[in-house]
C-alpha positions as CSV (number, residue, x, y, z in Angstrom):
1,X,75.0,6.1,149.5
2,X,74.7,8.3,152.3
3,X,70.9,9.3,152.5
4,X,71.9,12.6,154.0
5,X,73.8,13.6,150.7
6,X,71.1,12.6,148.4
7,X,68.8,14.8,150.5
8,X,71.2,17.9,150.3
9,X,71.3,17.5,146.6
10,X,67.4,17.5,146.3
11,X,67.0,20.4,148.5
12,X,69.7,22.4,146.7
13,X,68.0,21.8,143.4
14,X,64.6,23.0,145.1
15,X,66.5,26.2,146.3
16,X,67.8,26.7,142.6
17,X,64.7,26.5,140.9
18,X,62.9,28.5,143.6
19,X,65.6,31.4,143.1
20,X,66.1,31.2,139.1
21,X,64.8,34.5,138.5
22,X,68.0,35.8,140.3
23,X,70.2,33.7,138.4
24,X,68.7,34.7,135.2
25,X,69.2,38.3,136.2
26,X,72.8,37.8,136.9
27,X,73.5,36.2,133.6
28,X,71.6,38.9,131.6
29,X,73.8,41.6,133.7
30,X,76.8,40.0,132.8
31,X,76.2,39.6,129.3
32,X,75.1,43.3,129.0
33,X,78.5,44.3,130.7
34,X,80.0,42.2,127.9
35,X,78.3,44.0,125.4
36,X,79.1,47.5,126.6
37,X,82.8,46.4,126.8
38,X,82.7,45.3,123.4
39,X,81.0,48.5,122.1
40,X,83.7,50.6,124.0
41,X,86.7,48.7,122.5
42,X,85.5,49.0,118.8
43,X,84.6,52.9,119.3
44,X,88.1,53.4,120.6
45,X,89.6,51.4,117.7
46,X,87.3,53.4,115.4
47,X,88.6,56.7,116.6
48,X,92.3,55.7,116.5
49,X,91.5,54.8,112.8
50,X,90.1,58.0,111.9
51,X,92.4,60.7,113.3
52,X,91.9,63.1,110.3
53,X,88.0,63.3,111.4
54,X,88.1,64.4,115.1
55,X,84.7,65.4,115.1
56,X,81.3,64.6,113.4
57,X,78.9,67.1,112.3
58,X,75.3,66.8,112.8
59,X,72.6,67.6,110.2
60,X,68.9,68.6,111.0
61,X,66.8,67.1,108.2
62,X,63.6,68.7,106.8
63,X,61.3,66.3,108.8
64,X,62.6,67.2,112.1
65,X,64.7,63.9,113.0
66,X,68.5,64.4,113.9
67,X,71.1,62.6,111.9
68,X,74.7,62.5,112.3
69,X,76.7,63.3,109.1
70,X,80.7,63.0,109.0
71,X,82.0,66.3,107.3
72,X,85.8,66.3,106.4
73,X,87.1,70.0,107.0
74,X,90.6,70.1,104.9
75,X,92.8,72.1,103.3
76,X,93.4,71.1,99.5
77,X,96.5,73.3,99.2
78,X,98.1,76.9,99.8
79,X,98.4,79.7,97.2
80,X,100.8,82.4,98.2
81,X,100.6,85.7,96.4
82,X,103.1,88.4,96.5
83,X,103.3,91.9,95.2
84,X,107.1,93.0,95.3
85,X,109.2,95.8,94.3
86,X,112.6,95.1,95.8
87,X,112.2,91.3,96.1
88,X,111.7,91.1,99.9
89,X,108.0,90.0,99.4
90,X,109.1,87.4,96.9
91,X,111.7,86.0,99.2
92,X,109.3,86.0,102.0
93,X,106.8,84.0,99.7
94,X,109.5,81.5,98.9
95,X,110.3,80.9,102.7
96,X,106.6,80.6,103.7
97,X,106.3,78.1,100.5
98,X,108.9,76.2,102.0
99,X,107.2,76.0,105.6
100,X,103.9,74.8,104.2
101,X,105.7,72.2,102.0
102,X,106.8,70.5,105.4
103,X,103.2,69.9,106.3
104,X,102.8,67.8,103.0
105,X,100.5,70.2,101.4
106,X,100.5,71.5,97.8
107,X,101.8,74.9,97.6
108,X,102.1,77.8,94.7
109,X,103.7,80.8,94.7
110,X,102.1,83.3,92.4
111,X,103.2,86.8,91.4
112,X,100.4,89.2,91.4
113,X,101.7,90.7,88.2
114,X,100.8,87.4,86.4
115,X,97.4,86.7,88.1
116,X,94.0,88.2,86.5
117,X,91.5,88.2,89.5
118,X,88.8,88.4,86.9
119,X,89.4,84.9,85.5
120,X,90.8,83.1,88.6
121,X,90.0,84.8,91.9
122,X,86.3,83.4,92.1
123,X,87.7,79.9,91.8
124,X,89.1,80.0,95.1
125,X,85.5,80.0,96.6
126,X,85.1,76.4,96.2
127,X,88.9,75.3,95.8
128,X,89.4,74.7,99.8
129,X,92.7,76.4,99.3
130,X,94.1,78.8,101.9
131,X,95.4,82.1,100.2
132,X,98.4,84.0,101.8
133,X,98.9,87.6,100.4
134,X,102.2,89.2,100.9
135,X,102.0,92.6,99.6
136,X,104.5,95.6,100.0
137,X,103.4,99.2,100.3
138,X,105.3,101.4,97.8
139,X,105.5,105.2,97.5
140,X,102.7,107.3,98.9
141,X,100.9,104.3,100.1
142,X,100.4,102.8,96.5
143,X,100.8,99.2,95.8
144,X,103.8,98.0,94.0
145,X,103.8,98.0,90.0
146,X,103.5,94.2,90.2
147,X,100.2,94.3,92.6
148,X,98.7,97.5,91.2
149,X,96.2,95.9,88.7
150,X,95.2,93.3,91.7
151,X,94.5,96.1,94.0
152,X,92.7,98.3,91.6
153,X,90.4,95.2,90.8
154,X,89.9,94.2,94.1
155,X,89.1,97.9,95.3
156,X,86.6,98.5,92.6
157,X,84.9,95.1,93.1
158,X,84.6,95.9,96.9
159,X,82.6,99.1,96.2
160,X,80.8,97.9,93.3
161,X,77.6,96.8,94.5
162,X,77.0,94.5,91.4
163,X,79.6,92.1,93.1
164,X,77.9,91.7,96.3
165,X,79.0,91.1,99.9
166,X,79.3,87.2,99.4
167,X,81.2,87.3,96.1
168,X,84.2,85.7,97.5
169,X,82.4,83.8,100.3
170,X,84.2,80.5,101.0
171,X,87.8,82.0,100.4
172,X,90.1,81.6,103.1
173,X,93.0,84.0,103.2
174,X,95.6,85.8,105.5
175,X,97.5,88.8,104.7
176,X,101.0,89.9,105.5
177,X,102.1,93.4,104.9
178,X,105.5,94.9,104.3
179,X,105.8,98.5,104.9
180,X,108.0,101.3,107.0
181,X,106.2,102.8,110.1
182,X,108.4,106.0,109.5
183,X,105.8,106.7,106.9
184,X,103.1,107.1,109.5
185,X,100.1,108.1,107.1
186,X,100.9,105.2,104.5
187,X,102.0,102.3,107.1
188,X,101.2,99.1,105.4
189,X,98.2,100.8,103.6
190,X,98.2,98.1,101.1
191,X,98.2,95.3,103.3
192,X,95.5,96.8,105.3
193,X,93.3,97.5,102.1
194,X,93.9,93.9,100.8
195,X,92.5,92.6,103.8
196,X,89.6,95.2,104.1
197,X,88.6,94.7,100.4
198,X,88.7,90.8,100.5
199,X,86.5,90.9,103.8
200,X,84.3,93.3,102.2
201,X,83.8,90.6,99.3
202,X,82.6,88.1,102.0
203,X,86.3,86.2,102.2
204,X,87.1,84.3,105.4
205,X,90.1,85.8,107.3
206,X,91.6,82.6,108.8
207,X,94.1,84.8,111.1
208,X,94.7,88.6,111.7
209,X,96.8,90.4,109.4
210,X,100.6,90.6,110.1
211,X,102.4,94.0,109.8
212,X,105.8,93.9,108.8
213,X,107.9,96.9,109.7
214,X,111.3,97.9,108.1
215,X,111.6,100.5,110.8
216,X,113.9,98.5,113.3
217,X,113.0,101.2,116.2
218,X,109.4,100.3,116.1
219,X,109.2,96.8,114.6
220,X,107.3,94.8,117.0
221,X,109.9,92.0,116.8
222,X,113.1,94.1,116.1
223,X,113.0,93.7,112.2
224,X,110.6,93.1,109.3
225,X,112.3,89.6,109.0
226,X,111.5,88.8,112.7
227,X,107.9,90.0,112.0
228,X,107.6,87.8,109.3
229,X,108.8,84.8,111.1
230,X,106.5,85.4,114.0
231,X,103.4,85.6,111.5
232,X,104.7,82.7,109.6
233,X,104.8,80.9,112.9
234,X,101.2,81.7,113.7
235,X,100.3,80.9,110.0
236,X,101.8,77.6,109.9
237,X,100.1,76.7,113.3
238,X,96.9,77.6,112.1
239,X,97.0,75.8,108.8
240,X,97.6,72.6,110.8
241,X,94.6,73.4,112.8
242,X,92.6,73.8,109.8
243,X,93.9,70.5,108.3
244,X,92.6,68.8,111.3
245,X,89.1,70.3,110.7
246,X,89.3,73.1,113.5
247,X,87.5,76.0,112.4
248,X,88.2,77.9,115.8
249,X,91.7,77.4,117.4
250,X,91.7,75.6,120.8
251,X,92.5,77.6,124.0
252,X,93.6,74.6,126.0
253,X,90.7,74.5,128.2
254,X,89.0,71.5,127.1
255,X,87.1,68.9,129.0
256,X,85.4,65.9,127.5
257,X,86.0,67.0,124.1
258,X,84.0,70.2,124.5
259,X,86.1,73.2,123.8
260,X,85.5,76.0,126.4
261,X,87.7,78.4,125.1
262,X,86.5,81.8,124.4
263,X,89.6,82.9,122.5
264,X,88.6,84.0,118.8
265,X,91.9,83.8,117.1
266,X,95.1,82.3,116.9
267,X,96.0,84.5,119.7
268,X,93.8,86.4,122.2
269,X,92.2,89.4,120.5
270,X,93.6,92.7,122.0
271,X,91.7,95.8,122.3
272,X,92.3,97.6,119.0
273,X,93.3,94.5,117.2
274,X,92.5,94.6,113.2
275,X,89.4,92.2,113.9
276,X,87.8,94.8,116.2
277,X,88.8,97.6,113.9
278,X,87.0,95.6,111.0
279,X,83.8,95.5,113.1
280,X,83.9,99.3,114.0
281,X,84.6,100.2,110.1
282,X,81.8,98.0,109.3
283,X,79.3,99.9,111.5
284,X,80.9,103.3,110.7
285,X,80.3,102.4,107.0
286,X,76.8,100.8,107.4
287,X,77.8,97.9,105.5
288,X,75.3,95.0,106.2
289,X,77.9,92.5,106.1
290,X,77.7,89.4,108.5
291,X,80.9,88.1,109.9
292,X,83.1,86.9,107.5
293,X,86.2,85.6,109.6
294,X,86.4,81.9,110.7
295,X,88.2,83.5,113.8
296,X,85.7,86.1,114.4
297,X,82.8,83.7,114.7
298,X,81.1,83.1,118.1
299,X,81.0,79.7,119.6
300,X,77.2,79.2,118.8
301,X,78.4,79.2,115.0
302,X,80.5,76.2,115.8
303,X,78.2,74.3,117.9
304,X,77.6,72.1,115.0
305,X,81.0,70.5,115.4
306,X,79.9,68.7,118.4
307,X,79.5,65.1,118.1
308,X,76.2,64.8,120.1
309,X,73.7,67.1,120.3
310,X,72.4,67.8,123.9
311,X,68.6,67.7,123.9
312,X,68.4,71.0,125.9
313,X,70.7,72.6,123.1
314,X,68.2,71.6,120.8
315,X,65.8,74.6,121.1
316,X,68.9,77.0,120.8
317,X,69.9,75.3,117.8
318,X,66.6,75.6,116.2
319,X,66.4,79.4,117.1
320,X,69.6,80.1,115.6
321,X,68.5,78.2,112.3
322,X,65.4,80.5,112.2
323,X,67.2,83.6,112.9
324,X,69.7,82.6,110.0
325,X,66.8,81.9,107.7
326,X,65.0,85.5,108.6
327,X,68.4,87.2,107.9
328,X,68.8,85.4,104.5
329,X,65.3,86.3,103.7
330,X,66.0,89.9,104.7
331,X,69.4,89.8,102.5
332,X,67.3,88.4,99.5
333,X,64.8,91.3,100.1
334,X,67.1,93.9,99.9
335,X,68.6,92.4,96.7
336,X,65.3,92.3,95.0
337,X,64.6,95.9,96.4
338,X,67.8,97.2,94.7
339,X,66.8,95.4,91.6
340,X,63.2,96.9,91.4
341,X,64.7,100.2,92.4
342,X,67.0,100.3,89.4
343,X,64.1,99.6,87.2
344,X,61.9,102.3,88.8
345,X,63.5,106.0,88.9
346,X,67.0,106.7,87.6
347,X,67.5,109.2,90.4
348,X,67.8,106.6,92.8
349,X,70.3,104.6,90.9
350,X,73.8,104.3,91.8
351,X,76.4,106.4,89.7
352,X,78.6,104.6,87.3
353,X,81.8,106.6,88.0
354,X,82.8,105.6,91.7
355,X,85.2,107.7,93.5
356,X,88.1,105.6,92.9
357,X,87.4,105.3,89.1
358,X,86.9,109.2,88.9
359,X,90.4,109.3,90.5
360,X,91.9,107.0,88.0
361,X,90.3,108.4,84.8
362,X,91.2,112.0,85.8
363,X,94.7,111.0,86.1
364,X,94.5,109.6,82.5
365,X,93.3,113.0,81.2
366,X,89.7,112.2,81.0
367,X,87.1,115.3,81.4
368,X,84.4,113.3,83.2
369,X,80.8,114.3,82.6
370,X,78.3,113.7,85.1
371,X,78.0,110.1,86.3
372,X,78.7,107.9,83.3
373,X,80.2,109.9,80.4
374,X,83.5,111.5,79.4
375,X,85.4,113.4,76.8
376,X,89.1,113.4,76.1
377,X,91.4,115.2,73.6
378,X,93.0,112.8,70.9
379,X,96.7,113.0,70.0
380,X,95.6,113.4,66.4
381,X,93.6,116.6,67.2
382,X,97.1,118.0,68.7
383,X,98.9,116.8,65.8
384,X,96.7,118.2,63.3
385,X,96.5,121.7,65.1
386,X,100.3,121.6,64.4
387,X,99.7,120.8,60.7
388,X,101.2,117.4,61.3
389,X,98.6,115.6,59.8
390,X,95.2,113.5,61.0
391,X,94.4,110.0,61.9
392,X,93.7,107.4,59.4
393,X,90.0,108.6,59.4
394,X,91.1,111.6,57.9
395,X,92.8,109.6,55.1
396,X,90.0,107.3,54.5
397,X,87.0,109.7,55.2
398,X,88.1,113.3,55.3
399,X,87.7,113.7,59.0
400,X,89.5,116.9,60.0
401,X,91.0,115.7,63.3
402,X,91.6,119.2,65.0
403,X,87.8,119.6,64.5
404,X,87.0,116.2,65.9
405,X,85.7,115.3,69.6
406,X,86.1,112.2,71.1
407,X,83.5,111.2,73.6
408,X,81.3,108.6,75.0
409,X,77.9,108.6,77.0
410,X,78.9,105.4,78.6
411,X,82.1,104.7,80.0
412,X,80.9,101.0,80.7
413,X,81.9,98.0,78.4
414,X,80.6,94.4,77.9
415,X,84.1,93.3,77.0
416,X,87.5,93.1,78.6
417,X,89.8,92.9,75.4
418,X,93.3,91.9,75.6
419,X,94.1,95.0,73.7
420,X,92.2,97.6,75.9
421,X,94.1,100.6,75.5
422,X,92.6,102.0,78.6
423,X,93.9,98.8,80.8
424,X,90.3,98.0,81.8
425,X,90.1,101.1,84.4
426,X,86.4,101.6,82.8
427,X,83.4,99.6,84.5
428,X,81.9,96.6,82.9
429,X,78.3,95.4,82.7
430,X,75.8,93.7,80.4
431,X,72.9,96.1,81.0
432,X,72.1,99.6,82.2
433,X,71.9,99.6,85.8
434,X,73.1,103.2,86.7
435,X,71.5,106.4,87.1
436,X,71.2,108.1,83.8
437,X,72.3,111.7,82.7
438,X,70.0,113.5,80.1
439,X,71.7,113.6,76.7
440,X,71.2,117.4,76.4
441,X,73.7,117.9,79.7
442,X,75.9,115.4,78.3
443,X,76.5,116.8,74.9
444,X,76.6,120.6,76.3
445,X,79.4,119.6,78.8
446,X,81.2,117.3,76.4
447,X,81.6,120.3,74.0
448,X,82.4,122.7,76.9
449,X,85.1,120.5,78.3
450,X,86.4,119.8,74.7
451,X,86.7,123.6,74.2
452,X,88.4,124.0,77.7
453,X,91.1,121.6,76.8
454,X,91.7,123.4,73.2
455,X,91.9,126.6,74.6
456,X,95.1,125.4,76.6
457,X,96.7,125.1,72.9
458,X,96.4,128.9,72.2
459,X,99.7,130.5,71.7
460,X,101.6,127.1,71.9
461,X,104.5,126.9,69.6
462,X,103.9,124.9,66.4
463,X,100.1,125.4,66.8
464,X,98.6,127.2,63.5
465,X,96.1,129.9,64.5
466,X,93.7,129.3,61.7
467,X,93.5,125.7,62.7
468,X,92.9,126.7,66.3
469,X,90.3,128.8,65.5
470,X,88.8,126.0,63.5
471,X,89.1,123.3,66.2
472,X,87.0,125.6,68.4
473,X,83.9,124.5,66.4
474,X,83.3,120.9,66.7
475,X,82.3,119.4,63.4
476,X,83.0,115.6,64.0
477,X,82.0,113.4,67.0
478,X,83.9,110.2,67.4
479,X,81.8,108.1,69.7
480,X,84.7,105.5,70.4
481,X,86.6,107.1,73.4
482,X,86.1,103.9,75.8
483,X,83.1,101.8,76.8
484,X,80.2,100.8,74.6
485,X,78.3,104.1,73.7
486,X,75.2,102.2,72.2
487,X,74.5,100.8,75.9
488,X,73.4,104.5,76.8
489,X,69.4,104.2,76.8
490,X,69.2,107.7,75.2
491,X,72.0,107.2,72.5
492,X,69.3,108.0,69.7
493,X,68.5,111.3,71.4
494,X,72.0,111.9,71.7
495,X,72.6,111.6,68.1
496,X,69.7,113.6,67.1
497,X,71.2,116.6,69.2
498,X,74.6,115.9,67.5
499,X,72.9,116.4,64.0
500,X,71.0,119.4,65.0
501,X,74.4,121.1,65.9
502,X,75.7,119.9,62.2
503,X,78.1,117.5,63.9
504,X,78.7,114.2,62.1
505,X,78.5,111.0,64.0
506,X,80.9,108.1,64.0
507,X,79.6,105.3,66.5
508,X,81.7,102.1,67.4
509,X,80.1,99.2,69.0
510,X,81.6,95.9,70.1
511,X,78.9,93.7,68.6
512,X,77.1,92.5,71.7
513,X,74.1,94.5,71.5
514,X,72.2,93.4,68.3
515,X,68.7,94.9,69.7
516,X,70.3,98.2,70.1
517,X,71.9,98.3,66.7
518,X,68.6,97.5,65.0
519,X,66.7,100.4,66.9
520,X,69.7,102.8,66.3
521,X,68.6,105.8,64.3
522,X,70.7,106.9,61.2
523,X,74.3,108.1,61.9
524,X,77.0,109.1,59.7
525,X,79.2,106.0,59.9
526,X,78.5,102.7,62.1
527,X,81.2,100.7,63.2
528,X,81.4,97.1,64.4
529,X,84.5,95.9,66.0
530,X,85.3,92.2,64.3
531,X,88.3,91.4,66.6
532,X,88.2,87.7,65.8
533,X,86.3,85.4,63.3
534,X,85.7,82.4,65.4
535,X,84.0,81.7,69.0
536,X,87.2,80.5,70.5
537,X,89.4,83.3,69.3
538,X,86.7,85.9,70.3
539,X,86.4,84.6,73.7
540,X,90.2,84.6,74.1
541,X,90.8,88.2,72.4
542,X,87.5,90.2,73.6
543,X,86.8,88.4,76.7
544,X,83.1,89.3,76.5
545,X,81.0,89.1,79.6
546,X,77.8,87.6,77.9
547,X,77.5,83.9,78.2
548,X,75.9,84.0,74.7
549,X,78.4,86.3,73.2
550,X,78.8,84.4,70.0
551,X,75.2,84.3,69.1
552,X,75.2,88.2,70.1
553,X,78.0,88.9,67.8
554,X,76.5,87.0,64.8
555,X,73.2,88.8,65.5
556,X,74.9,92.2,65.6
557,X,76.4,91.5,62.2
558,X,73.2,90.5,60.7
559,X,71.5,93.7,62.1
560,X,74.3,95.7,60.4
561,X,73.6,94.4,57.0
562,X,69.9,95.8,57.3
563,X,71.4,99.3,57.8
564,X,71.1,101.8,54.8
565,X,73.8,104.0,56.0
566,X,77.6,103.8,56.0
567,X,78.8,100.4,57.7
568,X,82.2,99.4,58.6
569,X,83.8,96.3,59.9
570,X,86.9,97.1,62.2
571,X,89.4,94.4,62.4
572,X,92.3,94.6,64.8
573,X,95.1,92.2,63.8
574,X,96.8,90.6,67.0
575,X,99.8,88.3,65.6
576,X,99.8,85.0,66.8
577,X,96.1,85.6,68.0
578,X,93.9,86.1,65.0
579,X,95.8,86.6,61.8
580,X,95.4,83.3,60.5
581,X,91.6,83.2,60.3
582,X,91.1,84.6,56.7
583,X,88.4,82.0,55.7
584,X,86.4,82.7,58.7
585,X,86.6,86.5,58.0
586,X,85.4,86.1,54.6
587,X,82.2,84.3,55.8
588,X,81.8,87.1,58.5
589,X,82.1,89.7,55.5
590,X,79.3,87.9,53.7
591,X,77.2,87.9,56.8
592,X,77.1,91.6,57.6
593,X,78.0,92.9,54.1
594,X,79.8,96.2,55.4
595,X,80.6,99.1,53.1
596,X,84.1,99.2,54.4
597,X,86.6,97.0,56.4
598,X,89.3,98.7,58.3
599,X,92.1,96.3,58.9
600,X,94.6,97.9,61.7
601,X,97.7,96.3,63.6
602,X,97.2,96.2,67.3
603,X,98.6,99.0,69.3
604,X,100.5,98.1,72.3
605,X,99.8,100.2,75.2
606,X,102.3,99.0,77.7
607,X,102.5,96.0,80.1
608,X,99.4,95.3,82.1
609,X,98.7,92.4,84.5
610,X,95.4,92.4,82.8
611,X,96.7,91.3,79.4
612,X,99.6,89.2,78.3
613,X,99.9,91.2,75.1
614,X,103.6,92.2,74.1
615,X,105.2,94.0,71.4
616,X,105.7,90.6,69.7
617,X,101.9,90.6,68.9
618,X,102.2,93.7,67.1
619,X,102.3,93.2,63.3
620,X,104.6,95.0,60.9
621,X,102.9,97.1,58.3
622,X,104.2,94.8,55.5
623,X,102.4,91.8,57.4
624,X,99.0,93.8,57.6
625,X,99.3,94.5,53.9
626,X,99.9,90.9,53.2
627,X,96.7,89.9,55.3
628,X,94.3,92.4,53.6
629,X,95.7,91.3,50.2
630,X,94.9,87.7,50.9
631,X,91.6,88.6,52.5
632,X,90.6,90.6,49.6
633,X,91.2,87.7,47.2
634,X,88.4,85.7,49.2
635,X,85.8,88.5,49.2
636,X,85.4,89.4,45.1
637,X,83.0,92.4,45.9
638,X,85.8,94.3,47.6
639,X,89.2,95.8,46.9
640,X,91.7,97.9,48.7
641,X,91.2,101.3,48.6
642,X,93.2,103.5,51.2
643,X,96.3,103.0,53.3
644,X,97.7,105.0,56.3
645,X,101.0,103.9,56.9
646,X,101.8,105.8,60.2
647,X,98.7,104.1,61.7
648,X,99.5,100.8,60.3
649,X,96.0,100.6,59.0
650,X,94.3,99.9,55.4
651,X,90.9,100.2,54.2
652,X,89.0,97.8,52.1
653,X,85.9,99.2,50.3
654,X,83.1,97.7,48.2
655,X,83.2,98.2,44.8
656,X,80.0,100.1,44.8
657,X,82.3,103.2,45.9
658,X,84.5,102.8,43.0
659,X,83.1,105.0,40.1
660,X,85.1,104.4,37.0
661,X,88.6,104.2,38.2
662,X,88.0,106.3,41.2
663,X,87.3,106.0,44.6
664,X,84.6,107.8,46.5
665,X,85.4,106.8,50.1
666,X,85.3,110.2,51.5
667,X,82.2,111.9,53.1
668,X,80.3,114.8,51.8
669,X,79.4,116.2,55.4
670,X,77.1,118.9,54.2
671,X,75.2,116.5,52.2
672,X,74.9,114.2,54.9
673,X,73.5,117.0,57.2
674,X,70.8,117.9,54.7
675,X,69.8,114.3,54.3
676,X,69.6,113.7,58.0
677,X,67.4,116.8,58.2
678,X,65.0,115.4,55.5
679,X,64.8,112.2,57.4
680,X,64.0,113.9,60.6
681,X,61.5,116.2,59.0
682,X,59.6,113.1,57.3
683,X,59.3,111.4,60.8
684,X,61.8,108.5,59.6
685,X,60.0,107.9,56.2
686,X,62.4,109.4,54.0
687,X,65.4,107.2,54.1
688,X,68.7,107.5,52.1
689,X,71.7,105.3,51.4
690,X,75.6,105.4,52.0
691,X,76.2,106.3,48.0
692,X,73.9,109.5,48.8
693,X,76.8,111.4,50.5
694,X,80.0,109.9,49.3
695,X,82.7,112.2,48.2
696,X,85.8,111.6,46.0
697,X,89.1,110.1,47.6
698,X,92.3,112.4,47.0
699,X,95.1,110.6,45.2
700,X,97.5,110.7,48.3
701,X,95.1,108.6,50.4
702,X,94.8,105.7,48.0
703,X,96.6,102.6,48.3
704,X,99.8,102.3,46.5
705,X,100.2,106.2,46.2
706,X,104.0,107.4,46.9
707,X,102.4,109.4,50.0
708,X,101.2,106.2,51.5
709,X,98.2,107.9,53.2
710,X,100.3,111.2,53.9
711,X,98.7,114.4,53.1
712,X,101.4,116.4,51.2
713,X,100.3,119.8,52.7
714,X,101.2,118.1,56.3
715,X,104.7,119.1,57.8
716,X,105.3,115.3,58.7
717,X,105.2,114.3,55.2
718,X,107.5,116.9,54.1
719,X,109.9,115.6,56.9
720,X,109.4,112.1,55.4
721,X,110.3,112.7,52.0
722,X,113.4,114.9,53.0
723,X,114.9,112.4,55.6
724,X,113.0,108.9,54.5
725,X,112.5,108.2,58.1
726,X,109.1,108.8,59.8
727,X,110.3,107.8,63.4
728,X,110.0,111.6,64.4
729,X,106.3,111.8,63.4
């Protein structure tokens, strides 16, 4: 072996040993490169598998550490609402639904006529749906018949402080209006209003409103169809972006995953655009709303979508969170201030009757009083002025309809009954939260307004002079016009003023205020509406606002049983809804032990999007009679006393009002006034009972009489006997 070779191997080993540090360093560097390469490969594979989650959201925890949290932003479906008169909006809704279906998204097309916003609109807050509203403007800027109720509800909610500016926060929506620019003052007024009202309630506008124009001369795209097609394309594009989790459309100037676009919408916001108009309007109206549009939010609001938080940005983020916290505390402070203000002085409270409500009720013939009361002339008053008979209360209790004033000191109600004959134009509430007018003023103006309307009948053909003169003096007051009179905090004062004027009092309550019933001073006759006998059917028919509505209902009936004056259950029969609950009704009768039970077939007041009631739900008079007969068999202390065929109504009376073989259901009004005066003079210590002021019922009013509730002195009864037909009554 060559000695020089051995020498080289030895020296090489020594050299390697001496430089071993560099060798180790090289191995470590190579291993590190291999690890980094594997991490990059795995991250790319992971990103390719999670295309539906392009970005990660970060979360600042309470202990100050930063944690990354993936958050899917997606669209669960699309609901397309339309309000159409000629069918064009409906056609557009169908076309839009087909386009949405191509994105493999669930889609529903809904006619606003069949949609109840009270029950369903708030559900969209958490549904992750996107709602598209295609609404047409009809004559004089009004909504179409199918969208009338929805628009009315939306307007009142937007202007009602009880709903609040965040009531629909979380709802995502877009609006396309159909109109004609030839009508300059009303062009797309409905679309603009729906867009504005949704925004005022805190809903998020996902894209700017589209204005379809039937005027081809001024149409932006040449026709309303072309306007819709352009809007539809933008809507589909925006929908695709939302499905990918993009809150703000990208302007195309992206670098390293960071969008630098300053665009605030699916297209650049132009001067005078609707979004800017919204902000100007917000300032003008001094509404303390924050930005409610996803497109109108600044880039700072969406910084949380970056996958990594830069350290230099952390201070900005914390500052923004502090500002948001301060703003939230300020808003909560304003809310508590409003609540405390309501509890302090009535003069600082808001009026119950809003301008929109005032306009709607005035059109219906209401004479509005102050900020929460009203009076209206009953059709039976007009009938009796002509000698054509009075209402069923004339038959049952001897009320002279032409001397009866129908009024209410509270237009608000705690129910939204399906058979509401005012179609829910009146406000709702569960407590008195409005400013309050004095009882003296309400009664004074109620009588004056009633008399002013009565004066319009002087000299009208058919009106009898002697009855007109009698009618100018109010003798009876029916506190049953609309709403819940017992909600009025000064109801006892109001009743006392009525009695001081020798006016009888008939008060109707919807059995949701048991404490108020217990505290109520004596009235001539106290009614409680018993529209159903089970919890399920009561919720279905009355649609009460109270969560504990059933217990309140039962407590109200118990409170009625403790009253010593005349009490009445008022049952409204709705075919296919509550006519099969005889046993349950009988139990309720034993609970409240009323003096009388009025059973009346429901009155159909026309089609309404707020109710599914139809003429098929109105029972025939024979069906009402059959129901009453079966009910009486279950309550042995009661018998059928009176009948009023024209009103489709019967009266069941307690047997204590049957003396011998004669019924005494009528009221001795003079005697009642004497008794109530004695009660007041004694400071409430001297009480009296229902039997103390009863009067004999005439033969023609009794059940089974040939007149069937028609007064023989009335002209309509005379016509009925001649023609055997009451269709003209």
